[in-house]
C-alpha positions in Angstrom: 185.3 -14.2 0.2 187.0 -13.5 3.5 187.0 -9.9 4.6 190.6 -8.9 5.2 189.9 -5.2 5.9 192.0 -4.0 8.9 190.9 -1.0 11.0 193.8 1.1 12.2 193.9 1.4 16.0 193.8 4.6 18.0 196.3 5.3 20.7 195.4 5.3 24.4 193.9 8.3 26.0 194.2 9.6 29.5 190.3 9.6 29.9 188.1 7.3 27.8 185.2 8.6 25.8 182.2 6.9 24.1 182.6 5.6 20.6 181.9 8.4 18.0 179.2 6.1 16.6 177.2 6.4 19.9 175.0 9.4 20.1 173.4 9.2 23.5 172.7 12.6 25.0 170.7 14.4 27.6 167.8 16.5 26.2 168.0 20.2 27.2 164.6 21.8 27.7 163.3 25.4 27.7 163.3 25.4 31.5 166.7 26.8 32.6 169.2 24.4 34.3 167.4 21.2 33.4 168.2 18.1 31.3 166.6 14.7 30.8 168.2 11.2 30.9 167.7 9.1 27.7 166.2 6.2 29.7 164.9 4.3 26.6 168.4 4.0 25.2 170.4 2.9 28.3 171.7 -0.7 28.9 171.1 -1.8 32.5 170.0 0.1 35.6 173.1 2.3 36.1 173.0 5.7 34.5 176.4 6.9 33.1 177.5 9.9 35.1 177.5 12.1 32.0 173.9 11.2 31.3 172.5 11.7 34.8 169.7 14.2 34.7 170.4 17.8 35.8 168.3 20.1 37.8 169.8 23.2 39.5 168.6 26.6 40.3 171.3 29.1 39.5 173.9 27.2 37.4 176.6 24.8 38.5 179.1 26.2 41.0 182.7 25.3 40.5 183.9 24.4 44.0 187.6 23.9 44.6 187.9 20.7 46.7 191.1 22.0 48.3 189.1 24.8 49.9 185.9 22.9 50.5 184.5 22.8 54.1 181.4 21.4 55.7 180.1 23.0 58.9 178.2 21.0 61.4 176.6 23.1 64.1 173.5 24.2 66.0 172.2 22.0 68.8 175.3 19.9 69.1 177.8 19.5 71.9 180.8 19.8 69.6 180.4 22.0 66.5 182.9 20.9 63.8 184.2 21.9 60.4 185.2 19.1 58.0 187.4 19.3 54.9 186.8 16.8 52.1 190.0 15.0 53.2 188.6 14.7 56.7 185.4 13.1 55.4 187.3 10.6 53.2 189.1 9.3 56.2 185.9 7.9 57.7 184.7 4.4 56.6 183.3 4.6 53.1 179.8 3.4 52.3 178.5 2.4 48.9 174.9 2.4 47.7 173.2 1.9 44.3 170.3 4.5 44.5 168.1 6.4 42.1 167.4 10.1 42.4 164.2 11.5 41.1 163.2 15.1 40.6 159.8 16.1 42.1 158.8 17.2 38.6 159.5 13.9 36.9 156.6 12.6 34.6 154.9 16.0 35.0 155.1 16.8 31.3 153.1 13.7 30.4 150.2 15.0 32.6 150.3 18.7 31.8 151.1 18.7 28.1 151.0 15.1 26.6 152.4 14.8 23.1 152.1 11.9 20.6 155.9 11.5 20.1 156.8 11.5 23.8 159.6 9.2 24.9 160.7 7.8 28.2 163.3 10.5 28.2 160.9 13.4 27.5 158.3 12.3 30.1 160.3 10.3 32.7 163.9 11.4 32.2 164.2 13.3 35.4 165.3 10.2 37.3 168.7 8.5 37.2 170.5 5.7 39.0 174.1 5.7 40.2 176.4 3.9 42.6 177.2 6.5 45.2 180.1 6.3 47.6 180.6 8.5 50.7 180.2 8.6 54.5 177.0 8.0 56.4 175.6 11.1 58.1 175.2 9.1 61.2 178.9 8.6 61.4 179.4 12.4 61.4 176.6 13.0 63.9 178.3 10.8 66.4 181.3 13.1 66.2 179.4 16.3 66.9 177.1 14.7 69.5 173.6 16.2 68.8 171.4 17.3 71.7 168.6 14.9 72.4 166.0 17.6 71.6 167.4 18.1 68.1 164.7 16.8 65.7 165.4 18.7 62.5 168.5 19.4 60.3 168.9 22.4 58.1 170.9 21.3 55.0 172.3 24.2 52.9 173.9 24.3 49.5 176.9 26.3 48.3 175.2 27.3 45.0 174.2 30.9 44.2 170.6 30.1 44.9 171.5 28.8 48.5 169.3 25.8 48.1 168.2 24.8 51.6 165.9 22.1 53.0 164.7 21.0 56.4 165.2 17.2 57.0 164.0 15.2 59.9 166.7 13.9 62.2 165.2 10.4 62.0 166.1 10.4 58.3 169.6 11.8 59.0 170.3 9.1 61.5 168.8 6.3 59.4 170.2 6.2 55.9 171.3 9.7 54.9 174.7 9.9 53.2 177.3 12.5 52.2 178.4 11.3 48.8 181.7 12.3 47.2 181.8 9.4 44.7 179.6 8.5 41.7 180.0 5.4 39.5 183.6 4.9 40.4 184.8 8.5 40.1 184.2 11.8 41.9 180.7 13.1 41.9 180.1 15.2 38.7 179.9 19.0 39.2 176.3 18.9 38.0 175.5 16.4 40.7 177.1 18.3 43.6 180.9 18.1 43.4 182.7 17.7 45.7 180.0 16.6 48.1 176.2 16.1 48.1 173.5 14.9 50.4 171.8 11.6 49.4 168.4 10.8 51.0 167.0 7.5 49.7 163.3 7.7 49.0 163.2 11.6 49.3 162.4 13.7 46.3 165.4 15.1 44.5 165.2 18.7 45.7 165.9 17.5 49.3 169.1 15.8 48.3 171.1 19.0 48.6 174.0 19.3 46.2 177.2 21.2 46.9 176.3 20.9 50.6 178.3 23.3 52.9 176.3 23.4 56.1 174.2 21.2 58.4 172.6 23.0 61.4 170.5 21.0 63.9 167.5 22.4 65.7 164.3 21.4 67.5 161.8 22.5 64.8 161.7 22.8 61.0 163.6 25.7 59.6 162.0 28.3 57.4 163.3 27.7 53.8 162.0 28.8 50.4 
């Protein structure tokens, strides 16, 4: 016989959510401030923003975008401070790019288990479409000294995560991303602005970036 069952429809919502029948989730681990993407259950290459792996060092800072500022200084002719609005007025650039933690796949080598999954072993990598402004665009505004060969990139988090990045990389394809998969970068991924360095291990892709200082040698960072 024909099934004539009718399912009542739900009303529209301001922000969509997954079906209650879908149970995809990141896997928290005992290491603080870390979660793993369920790679084995995803469809396609893009990781939903809410399932992008997390790795941070002192919690997720809640940065007010209205008060956000990025300082560019050091060996430059024109030190400048940019608001988020300033950065969004430059030509936007889009890139589909994965980010991978330097510790990805480590658990499979250090402590292999029989019931391991792609998530538990390799889940510290995720892929998003990132949108933002190329660092090279901003560098042309501040006019770096020719002898500037390194950039100190500093986070606004409580750990003050900081890395030295070669200027060759900053000029080549480094990006300041404010968009992720069609919306603002998620807080766990560096809202309102993060550094994206294709091919560099995750810890160099500074989230919640607030300062870039140029110099002629690597900076001492922990």
